[in-house]
C-alpha positions in Angstrom: 0.2 -0.2 -0.6 2.1 3.0 -1.2 0.7 7.0 0.7 -0.1 9.3 -2.3 0.2 12.8 -2.1 -3.3 15.0 -3.2 -3.7 18.2 -3.4 -7.8 19.2 -2.3 -9.1 22.2 -1.5 -10.8 23.0 1.1 -13.5 26.1 2.0 -10.8 28.4 -0.6 -7.8 26.8 -0.1 -5.3 24.1 -1.0 -3.8 21.7 1.1 -2.9 18.6 0.7 -3.2 14.9 1.9 -1.4 11.5 2.3 -3.4 7.8 1.5 -3.3 4.8 1.1 -5.6 4.6 -2.7 -8.1 2.3 -0.6 -8.4 5.1 1.9 -9.5 7.1 -1.2 -11.5 4.9 -2.9 -13.5 4.1 0.7 -13.5 8.4 0.8 -15.5 7.8 -2.1 -18.0 5.9 -2.4 -19.3 7.5 1.8 -18.7 10.7 -0.5 -21.0 8.3 -3.5 -24.1 6.8 -0.5 -24.4 10.7 1.0 -24.7 11.8 -2.3 -22.1 14.7 -1.8 -18.4 15.9 -3.6 -15.3 14.1 -2.0 -14.4 17.9 -1.2 -17.4 18.2 0.5 -16.4 15.0 3.0 -13.5 16.6 3.1 -14.4 20.2 4.1 -16.5 18.2 6.9 -14.6 16.2 8.6 -12.1 18.4 8.3 -14.5 20.9 10.8 -14.9 18.4 12.2 -11.1 16.8 13.5 -9.6 18.3 16.4 -6.6 20.4 15.5 -3.7 18.2 17.0 -5.2 16.0 13.9 -3.9 15.3 10.9 -5.9 16.4 8.7 -5.0 12.4 6.9 -5.7 11.2 10.3 -9.0 12.3 10.1 -9.7 10.9 7.3 -8.5 7.6 7.7 -10.8 7.2 11.1 -13.6 7.9 9.2 -13.2 5.6 7.1 -12.8 3.1 9.5 -15.6 4.8 11.8 -18.0 4.0 8.5 -16.8 0.8 7.9 -16.9 0.3 12.3 -21.0 0.7 11.2 -21.2 -0.9 8.4 -21.9 1.2 5.7 -18.8 0.5 3.5 -19.5 -2.6 1.0 -16.5 -5.2 1.1 -13.5 -4.4 -0.7 -13.0 -5.5 -3.8 -10.3 -7.5 -2.6 -11.7 -9.4 0.1 -14.6 -10.3 -1.8 -12.5 -12.2 -4.1 -11.0 -13.5 -0.7 -14.6 -15.2 0.6 -15.1 -16.0 -3.4 -12.2 -18.4 -3.1 -12.4 -20.0 -0.1 -16.1 -20.7 -1.3 
């Protein structure tokens, strides 16, 4: 899992995040489920995060919380592993 740097604009200012592709994919799925843009989802997470937490960490923690709440479908790798096991 390589970490990729990506530029995003939040409330009119540009910043960068460093995330693995799997986390970015999960954030995209979550944004689509809420019918909002990825930028808006990231802005909401940014506004709610503690100031001593980096934005990248807050994004990862949000994905984890949503996954634990059952709001993310299994990844394609998990689906392939389940199919191979049965």
